[in-house]
N, C-alpha and C positions, 0 to 999 in steps of 0.2 A: 416308201414303205413306212417311214416314221409317222406320217399323218394317219395312215390306216391303223397302226398299232395304238396311237394315241386315242383314236376314235373307239377302238375296242376297249381300251382301259377306261375311258371316260364313261361309256355306257355301263360298264361293269360296276364302277363306283356309284353311278346314278342308281343302279338297281338294288344296291344293298339296303337302303331304307325300306323299300317295298317288301323285300324278303323278311326283314326283321319285324316289320309291322304285322306280317301274317304269321310269323313263326319265330318268336324271340329266341328259341333254343335251337335254331337251325344249325346242324353240324357243319364243319368247314366245307366238305365236298358239296353238300346241298347248297350252302350259302353262295359259294363261288359260281356254281353252275346256274342257279336261278337268278343270281344278280345280273348275269349277262342277258338272260332271256327276258327278265323284267325291264332291264335298262333299255334294250332295243324296243320293247313295247312302249316304254315311256316316251322315247323319242318319236315313235309313230304318232302318239296322241298329241305331243307337243307341236309337231309340224302340221298335223291335221287341224288342230285348234287355231293355229296362226293363220292357216289358209282360210278357214271359215270366218275368222275375224278380219280378214284382209290386211294382215300385218306381214310385211315382206320378210322373207327369211334372211337372216344373217346369223353368224355365229353368236353374236350377242343376244339377239332376240330369241333364238332357239335355246340358248343356255338359260336365259331368264325364265322362259316358259317351262323348261324341264325342272328347274329348281322350284318353281311355284307348284308344280305337280308333286315333287318329292318331299318338300319340307314338312307338310302336314303328317308325313308318315315316319319321320325320324324318331327312332326309339333306341334305347340302350339294349345291347344284347342281354339275354336272360342270364347268362353265366352258367348254364347247365347243359351246354351243347355236348352231345355224345361224340367223343373223339373216335374216328373210325379206326378199326384194327386192320391194317394193311398186310399184305403178303408179298413175298418176293416175286410171285407170279404176276402181280400187278404191273411190274416193269414191262412185261411183254405187251400189255395193253397200250403202252405208249408208242409202240412201233408203228401201228397203223395211222394214228393221228400225225405222227412226225412225217411219215411218207405222204400223207394227204396234204400236209402243210406245204411240202415241196411241190407237189403236183398242182395245188390250187394257186400257187404264187409264181409258178415258173414263167408264165407270160401273162399278158393282159387277158381278161375274160374273153372267151372265144365262142360260147354257145350262140346259135342263131336266135334262140328265144331271148337271150340277154340283149342282143342288138335290136330286136324287133319289139320287145315287150318291156322287160324289167329295166334294163339300162336306158332304153329310149325314153320311157316315162320319167325316170330320174333326171335325165339330162334336160328334158323339156321343162320340168318343174324347177330345176335349179336356175335355169336361165330366166324364168319368169319370176322366181322368188316366191313360189307357192304353187299349189295345184292349179294346173291350167285346165279349167273345166271346158273351155271351148275346144281344146285339143281332144279331150276325152269324148265330148259330145259329137264331134264331127263324124259323119258317116264314112269319111275317107280313112279313118283310123281304126276301123273295126278290127283290122289284123292285129292291133296292139292289145286286144281284149280289154276295152275300157272298164268293164265291170269287175275286173280282178282287184282284190284289196291291195293296199299300198304299203304294207309294213316293210317289205324288202326294198322297193324303190326309195322309201324314206331313209332307210339305213344307208343306202348309197349316197343320198343327198347329205346326210349328216357327215359322212366321211369326206365328201367333197367340200363342205363348209369348213371342216377342220383343216383340210388341205389348202384352202384358199382358192379352189377352182376344180373343175372337173378333171378327173383322171381315173381311168379304169384299170390302171396297171396293177395296183395292189388290193383291189376290192376282194380278191379271194381270201384275204385275211379274215373278213367277216364270216365267211363260211367255215373256216377253221374254228372260229369262236363258237358258232352254233353247234358244230359237231362235238367239240370238247365239252361244252356246257351240258349237252344231253348225256354224254358218257359219264360225267361226274355225278349227275343225278341218278342215273341207272346204277352205277357202282355203289352209291350210298344206300339206295333202297335195297339192293341185293344184300349188302352187309347187315341189314336189319333182320333178315330172314334166315340166312344160312351162314355156315362157318366161313372164316376168312378165305380159305383155299377155294371153296366152291364159289364164293362171291367174286374172287379174283378171276377164276376161270370164266364166270359169266361176263365179267368186264372185258376179257380178251375176246370172247365171241361177239359181244355187242360192238366192240371197236371195229369188227369186220363187216357187220351188217347194218349199222346205223349211220353210216357216212355216205352221203350222196355224191356220186362222181359228176353230177350235172352242175358244175360250178358256174354260178351266174344266174341260175334259175332259182325259184323260190323253194325248191324241194328241200334243200339243206335246212332252211329255217323251219319249214313245215314239219319235217321229221322230228326236229327237236321239240317244238311246241306240242305237236300231236302226240308223239311218243311219251314225253314226260307227263302230259296231261292225263293220258289213259293210265299210265303206271301209278300216278298219284290217286286217281279215282279207284283203281284196283286196291291200293293200300287202304284207302278210306273205307271201302266196303268190307274188307277182310278184318281190319283191326279197329274200326270205328274211330279213326284218327281225324280229329277236327282240322288240324293243320293241313293234312293231306287233302281234305275236301276243298279247303280254300285254294291251295296250290293247283289242284286238278281243274277246278272250274275256271280259274283265271287263265291257266295255260291253254285250255281248250278255246277260250274266248280269243286269245292271241293267235291261236292257230287259224281261227276264222278270219282274222285280220291279215293273214298271210296268203291263203289261197281259198278258193271256194270249197275245196275238199275238206278244209277245216270246219266249215259250217256244216257240211254233211256229217262229219264225225260227231259234232255236238248232238245232232239229232239221233245218230246211232247209239251214242253213249246214253242218251236219255231213255231210249227204248229199252236198252239193256238193263238199265237201273229199274225201269218200270216192271220188267219181267222178274227181276230178282227181289227188289224191295221198293215198291212204288212210293212209299212215304218219303224216301230219301231223294227223290228226283228234284225236289225244290232246292236242294243244295247246289244245283247247277245254275242257279239264277245269275251269278256273276258272268258266266260264259255268254249268256244271251245279252246281258247288259253291255259287255265289251264289244260284241259283234254288231250291236244295233246301230251305232253312229254311222258306220260305213254303209249299212243297208239302207238307212234313211237317206243319206246323201246320194247314193246310187239311184234310188227311186226318184228323188227330187230332180236330179239332172238327167233322168231317163237314159242312163247309160246302157247301150245295147249289149246283148250277149248273143254270140253266134249260135249257141245251142238252142235258143228259143225261136229261131227263125224257121219259117215254113210250117207245114202241117205235121203235128206229132203223129197222128194216126198213119199218115202216108209214110213217114220215116220208119215207123215200127213195122208196117206191112212190108216195106221194101227190104228191110234188113232181116226180117224173119226167114226169108228164103235163103239167106246166107248164114244161118245159124251154125251149121256144121263147120264151115270154113272159119267162122268167127271163133268158135271154141277151140279149134285146133291151133289157131294163131295165138289165142290167149295162153294156151299151154306152152307153146313154143317160146313166148316172150316173157314168161313169168321170171322175175328176178329176185334173188338168185335161185336157180332151180334146185341146187343142192340144199339150200337152207329150207325151202318149203318141204322137200322130201324128208329132211332130217326132223323138221317140226312135226310132220304127220306121223313119222315113225315114233318119235318121242311121245306123242299123245297116245298112240296105240299101246305102248308098253307101260304107261302109267296106270295105276289102279283107278277105278271109277271115282273114288272119293277125291283123288287129286284133280281129275278132270272137272268134277263138280265144283271144286274150290276155285277153278279158273274160268268158270262159266261166263263171268262178266267180260273178260278179255275175248273169249271165244265168240260170244254173241256180238260184241261191238265190232270186231274185225270182220266177222262173217257178213254182218249187215252192211258195213262199208264197202266190201267187195261186191255185194249185190247192187249197191247204188252205182258203182262204177260200171258194172255190166249193163245195168238198165240204161245208163247214159249212152252207152254204145248203141243200143237198139233205138234210141231216140235221136241220135246225132244227125244233123243235116249234111254232114260231110261223108265222103267215101269211108265206110265203116272199117274196111281192112286197113286203109291208110291211117285212120284214127287210132286203131289198136296198135299198129306198128310204132307209131310215134309217141304213144303215151302209156301203154300198159306196163312197160318195164318200170317207169317212174312211179306209177300208181301202186304196184306191188311192193316197191321199195319203201313207200310211205308207211304201210301198215305192218310190215314184217317185224320191225324191232319190238313193239310191245308183246306180240305173240311169241317171239323167240325168247324174250325175257321170262314170260310166264312159264313156258315149257322148261327152260333151263332151271328155274327156281324149283319147280315141282320135281324134276329129276334129281336135283341135289337133295331136296328134303327127303325124297324116297330112299336115296342111297344112304343118307345119314341115319334114317330110321332103321334100315336093315343092318347097318354096321353096329348100331347100339344093341340090336337084338342078338347078335352073334357073340 
């Protein structure tokens, strides 16, 4: 466990210069949360660069590469960070992360997709000392989804390098780090818009809906990057916050380095911004730049994707006849159902002005869900099986930013009414 904890601490320290370079007055909660997210992103680029340059991975080579990436960004803090005003209710937000930490580290990682995809790649790369392109290119390894981005396997590999060898016993600690990082960011952003009690209550709710129970898969990291990215872009649009633009774009880019769904969210966010304020869409350019290296490497190595196999028209025609069963299964497997019901109810009771204020989040999440449904109609797999094995995770990915937006607007509405009385 010590090696995993040292890895988490190391990437957090590594991420601090990147946060301060983008936001010299980052408050403590934001600084700590983003430091872990940026630190794991920096490790991803360090390992990817070493692989491209054919430099064998070792703790020394990775450390040197990471420092080379970080040193140009070293800055002094601005000294004007906004100290968060906490509330006693914030203590209740600690309960779920503590329980999750116990759950995630109780035994070695156990998910099938960890064994067949994320963990398998990490172990193969570790033994080779870099990305094994022949393994990814082989038609015998299509089950491992060679086209998936590599941020999570690289995080496993960094922990293994710190450990001095492969062990999946304590890798769950990494997922605790991603969960806590996102919760810190969400709590800090909530505190900027509503009173401490309402912000603390929002933190309690977020701690229940923003933690993925699929430990070992990339969902935990994706929820953190995607959710934080959308929330920062939301803040940037609402308050014309330059630092929020920078954070939002970079976090969305790192989401695209985590799973293909992150790339889809960049497109959905761009469309949402075009609808709201087309001039600002250029502020997303860092997201595209961060996602680009893997897309280029994936194309150069012709890494296959199972979703692109066969005839698209034939798949759509075959699945269209099952549309009724598909939508019933989507409704049944939405996670968590109580949250989506609560969010819809919250949107209905809000005044029209509040819903209009959150139109960016509403549009981006709606478009992302449409993308997911469209993929089901295009899938070459048995569509009902595909829905059963993925829809729960997909709805888990996009629920946090929407839940945050609804809770903040409800709190603002309640505070406004209390002031009028």
